[in-house]
C-alpha positions, 0 to 999 in steps of 0.5 A: 089688471086681472088681480086686485092688490087686495083681497079676502075670499071668506069675510064672514060678517058679524051682522046682516047689512041691509041696502035700504031702510024703510026706502031711504038707501042705509050709510054704513061705515068702512075703516082700513088700517095698516099694519104686519100680521104679528099674530094675535092676541088672543087673551084682549082679542086683537092684532099684537101690536107692531114694533116700532120700525114696523109702526116707523114703516106704516107711517111712511106708507101713509104718508105716501099714499095721502101724498099720491091721492091713491084711494082704496076701491073695493067690491065686495060679493055673495060668495055663492057657489063656486065660481067666483066670476059669477059670485054676484056684486053686493056692494062697491066702495071707496075708501080714501086716504085719511089727513091730518087735517081733515075735517072728515068730509071724505076718509073721516078725520086724523089717521095720527 
């Protein structure tokens, strides 16, 4: 596959991330939500809510992903220079589909 299914080439972090803390590998939590682009609510500083129909569609997609055992594999690159193929990899991670009975071993809890 030459192109990733999802991407964002202009990610800006709020804080500096470190790989280690005094020689000990540092851990971070990564979360993701499926949704529709319904615009941004400037007053509440969050995405505009989905409609009931959109929520039902998302729940169906989520259930399909969980049933198939899909994992989201991500690569974080340091945008350094003009050629994306030359950007150094800052980290790689997987996201696991959370299930209703997930105790947090991989995904981190219930999605519903």
